[in-house]
N, C-alpha and C positions, 0 to 999 in steps of 0.2 A: 642047202642054200650055198651058193658060191661065195668065195672069199671077196669078190668084187661087190657083191650085193651086201655082204656084211659091212664092208668098208663104207658104202653109201649110207647104210642105216646108222652107222656110228657117227658119221659126219653130219647128219641132218640136225638142225637146231631144235632144241626142245621148246614146247610152247611156253611163253613167258607169262608171268602174272599180269603184265600190262595188257596182253592180248585178251585175257579173261575179263579184265576190268572193262576194256573197250566194248567187248561183246555184251556185258551186262548193261553198260550205259546205252548201247544201241537198243537193246531190248526194252529198257525202261522208257527211252524216248518214244519208241513205237507204241508201247502200251499207253503212255500218257497222252499221245496224240489221238489214239483211238477213243480213249475215255473222254477226252475233251470234246470230240465230235459228238459222242453219244450224249454227253451232258447238254450240249447246245440243242441237239435234235429233240431230246426229251422235254427240255424247257420250252422249246418252240411249240410243241404240240400240247403241252400241259396248260399253258395260259388260256387259250380260247376254250379248251375242254373244260377247265375248272369254272370258267365264266358261264358257259352254257349250263353246266350242272347246277351251279348256284343260283343263276338268275331265271332260267327257263323251267328247269325240272324240280325246283324247290317251290312248293306251293305258297308258302308265306312270302318269300322274296318276290315271286311272280305277282302276287296280289298287291304287295307294296309298290311294285313298279307300275302297275296299270292304274292304281288308285287315283293318282293326280291327273290322269289324262283328260277327264271331262272338264277340267278347269281351263283348258286351252281353247281359245275361240275357234280354231280350225276343227278340232275334234267336236266341239259343241255343235258347230254347223253341220258336220257329217251326221252326228247322232240325231239332231233335230230333223234333218232331211229324211234319214232312214226310218225313224220312228213315225214321222208324219205319213210317209208312204205306206207303212204297215197299217196305221190306223185307218187310212182311206180304204185300203184293201179290205180290212175287217168290216167296215161299214158299207162298202160298195157305194160310195157317196154319189159319184156322177150318174151311175145307172139309176139309182133311186130318185135322184132329182129329175132326171129325164122322164122317168115313169110318172112321177107326181105331176110334173108340168104338162105332160101329154094328156093326162087324165083330166086335170082341173082346168088347164088353160093351154090348149094345143098351140095357139099362136105364140105363146111365150116359151115354147120348148127350146128355142135357140139360146135362151138365157142360161141354160144348164151349165155351159162351159164357164162363162164369167162368174156365175154364182159359185161354182166349184172352186175357182181360183181364189175368190174372196174367202170362202170357208177354209181353204188350205192355209191362207195367211193367219186366220184366227187359230186354227189347230196348231200351227207351228209356234205361235206365241205361247200357247198353253204348254206345249211340249218343252219349250225353252225354260219356262218357269219350273217345270218338273225337273229338268236337268240341273237346275241351280239349287235344288232342294237336298236336304240330308237323306230323304227317303230314296232318291235316285242313287246317291252315293253308295248306300248300303246294297241296293239292288244290283248296281254295277259291279261292285266287288264280289258279291255272291255269285253272279253269273260268270265272271271271269275265273274265279276260284274253281267253280265246278267244271268249266271248260278245260282248265289246266289239269285238273285231276282226271278228267276223261282222257286227255292225251296220254298222260303217264300210265293210266290203267290199260289203255289200248296197247301201248308199247311194251308194257310188262306182261301182257297176255293174262291178266288176272280175271278170273271168273266173270261176273256180271259187268257189263260195260254201260256206263251212264251216258245218256244224251248222244247216242250214235245212231244215225240213220243212213242206210245204204253205204256203210263203211266210212262215213264222214263224222268227225267230231265237230260240233257246232257251238257257237256262243249263243246261249238261249236268251233272247230278248223278250220273251213272252211276259214275264212278270213286269217289265218296264212298259211294254205296250199295253198291258192290262191296266197299269196305273195311269197311263196317258188317256185311255178310254174313259176312265173314271173322271179325269180332268174335264172332259168334254161331254159328260153324261147328259147334260141338258140339251145340247145340240143333237146328240145321238138319239135321244128320246123323240125329239120333234121330227127327225128324219125318218123314224120308224112309225110315224103317225100317232105319236103320243104314248106309244108303248114303252114302259119302263124296262131298261136293259138290266137284267140281273147278272152282273158280272161275277164269274167264279173267282175263288181264291186260288191263286197260282203261285207256286214256289219255283225256285231255280232248278230243282231236280225233276221238273215235269216238262214234257214236250208234247208227245202225241195225245195224251189224255187232255192236256190243257187246250190244244188246238181244237179238239172235238167239243170241249165245253164252250169255248169262245164261238165256234160255229153255231152251236145251239142257241147261245145268248143273242147273237147278232142276226141269225137267220141267213148267214152267208157261208157257202161251201168253201172253206179255206184250204189251200194246198198243204201237203204234208210237210213242206219246208217253211211254212209261215213262221216268221219271227226268228229264223235261224240264220246265223252268219257262220259259214264254214271257216274254221280255223285250222283244220287238219284233215287231209284226205288220206285215208288208210287203204288206198287201192292195192298197194303191194305190201300188205301187212306182214306177211311172214318174214320177208327180207328185212323190213324195218325193225321188227321185234328182235331179230338176231343181231342187227347192227346196234340196237340200243343196249342189249345185254353186254356186248363187247365194249361198247363205249363206257358204260358204268365201271366195268372192271379196269379198263385201260386208263381212265383218268386217275383213279386211285393209285394204280401201279406206277404210272409215269411220275406222279408226285414223289413217291418213295425212291424210284430209280434215279431221278434227276439228282437227288441229294447223295445217293450212293455213288453214282458216276462221278460227281464233282469231288467228293471226298477221296475216292480212289485215284482220280486224276492228279489231285494235289499231292497225294502220298507217293505216287509213282514218278512224278515229275522231278527232273534234276534242277529245273529253274522254275520254282513255284510262282514267283512274281510274274514271269512271262505267261505261265499257264493261266493264272488268275486274270491277267489282262486279256488273254485270248478269249476266255469264257465270257467275261463281262462285256467286252467290246462287241463280240459276236451277238450276244443276247440283246445289247442295245440296238444293233442294226435290225435284228429280227423283230423287236418290239415296234420299231418305227414302221417296218414293212407291214406288220399285222395291223397297226393303227390305220395305215393308208388303205390296206385291204378292206378293213371294216367300213371306212368311208365310201370306198368304191361299191361295196355290197349294198350300202344304204342307198346310194344313188340309183343302183340297178333296181332295187325293190320299189323305190318311189316312181321310177320311170315306167314300171310294169303296171302300176295302178291306173285306174281311169283318171282322166284329167281333173274331174271335179273332186276326186278323192285324194289327189296327190298331196295337198297341204296337210290333211289329217294323217296320211301315211308317213309323211316326213316327221311329224311330231311323235308318232308312235315309235318309229325306228330310232329316232334320236333319244327318246326316253329309255329304250331298252339298251342302247349302246352307251349311255352315259356312264354306267358303272364300268363297262369295259374300258372306256377312255380314261376313267379315273384310275383304275388299278394298273393299266399298262403305263400310264403317265407316272405313277408312283414307282413302279418297278424300273422304268427308264431312268428316273432321277436317281434311284439307288445304284443302278449299274454304272451310271456316269460318274457318280460320286466316288464309287469304289475305284474306277479307272483313274480318275484324277488323283486320288490319294495314293494309289499304288505307283503312279508315275512320279509324283512330287516327292515321295519318300524313297525313291529308287536311287541306285548308285550312278545314274547317268550324269554326265558332266554338266548339262544344262540344268538338271534338277538340283545338283549341288550348288551351282551358282545362284539359282533362284532361292534356295533356302538361306544361303549366305546374305542375299539381298534383303530377304524378309527380316532376318536377324538384324541387319544394319538399320532397316527402317524402324523396327521396334526399338532398337537402341537409340536411334536418333530422336524418336518421339519421347522416349523416357528421359533422355538427356536434356531435351528442351524443357520438359516438365520440371526437372530438378534444377534447372538453371546452370547446368554444367557447360563446359566449353564445347563448341561444335566439333563433331567428328567428321571424318571424310564422308561417311554415309549420309550424315545430316546435310552437309553442303551439297551433295549430289541430289538429294531429294528436293532441297530448296530450289536448285537450279532447274529441275525438271518438274516442278509442282503442277503446273497447268496441264502438261501432258499426262501425268499420273492421275490427276483428278478426272480428266476426260476419259482416260482408259478405264478407270474404275466404274464410272457411270455407264459406259458402253457395255462392260462385262456384266454389271448388275442388270441392265435392261435386257441383255440377251438371255440371261438366266430366267428372268421373269417371263419373257416372251416364249421361250422354247418349252419350259416346263409348266405343267398345269399345277401351280402351287395352291395349297390351301391358304387360309388366312394366316395360320401360324407360320407356314413356310415363307409366305410373302413378308411377314414382319421380321422373320429371322434374317432373310436376305437383305431387307432394307436396313436392319440394325447393323449388320456387318459392313455394308456399303457406307452407312453413315459414319461408323467409327473410322473407316479407312480415309474417307474424305476429310473428316475433322483432324485426324492425325497428320495428314499431308499438309493441310492448311496451317496447323499450328507450327510445324517445322518451318514452313516457308515464311510465315509471319515473324517468327522469332529470329530468323537469319536474314531477313530482308534488309538490304543495305539502305542507309538513310537517303532520302531524296535530296535533290539540289536545294541548297539554301537551308538545309536543316540546322547546320551549325549557327548560321546567323540568327535563325528564329530562336534557337536555344539560348544564344547569347543575349 
């Protein structure tokens, strides 16, 4: 090596400790930013995934969700219309009336249509009575429970599959239709020329066998899908089973990973308060977007239904999304509270001033309560009492309007607002200057 090269090497500055510290800081900032993004992404996917797993793929939760549906008038109308149609199909009402009239009184054959309409009204009334009964409620829950179990069984690829025809999982209404037939057994017997209909015993786990038994009882050749409402079409079953397997593992993994990512982001961050604000504020925005997306999806599903079924579809969709709105609303409230608390307790100049103002307000209220001399803060509160009370009412109303509060949450917000309003009023009343002529009145 030449002397010139040695001189340059000797004169080069050695790396300082500050450079190493800056490098570590840059690395930590980068790692914290990446972990923050991963936290938000995992939380974004985990909320709807956990809701679907808990509400749709949990049999007990699913049954509890659908159980109240028949109490809604729109759903009652849909069920009454659907079941009445199936009863008429099982009895082949209009064809039998036409046959009877053409044989007994050919000139009156034109009355088959009006008589059928009158009979339909009678049958609908009987079906509506059935829907209002405890018997129907049990049949309804059993049928939906079995349909949900059938969907999960299909997706899991487990052995025997219940209630599946041509790759479709259906809601089996046969037990309900059978019960409706028993409600109109007298009319049905007259329609069959006085022959008693020996209705079979049908349970929710029967389909094809039950259809054959009903065909034999009524003498009508019923189609293979009689009394079945398709709730799941497994036409691309292999891909759906693979997706379902990944989904189950992913939801659990995301719940764990989101906590790990968040803890790691807070550990790596050089400014933990800012990282906490970034995560919570981002999550709040995502929750709002997910809630709006759920509403848009509900509107899409309702629009796809037949016009006469849209009212019932709206009720069903809203019933299923109620728990999603509840939990996302609760999480949104938590995230916003964390953001507000983190900001108000921070070192920001406006936050320091706000805390000082709150302390002054509390001191002013306490001083008035003790009968102490008015402080500067108390005088300011008294001078601005009307604006403060209006602002408090506006903030309280905004919180109640934006957040889906429970009864306890509503009472808590109302109590805090009430204490604030009473405190400001007490300070203003205690320091209010005497009105004109007060001295003369006192004298």
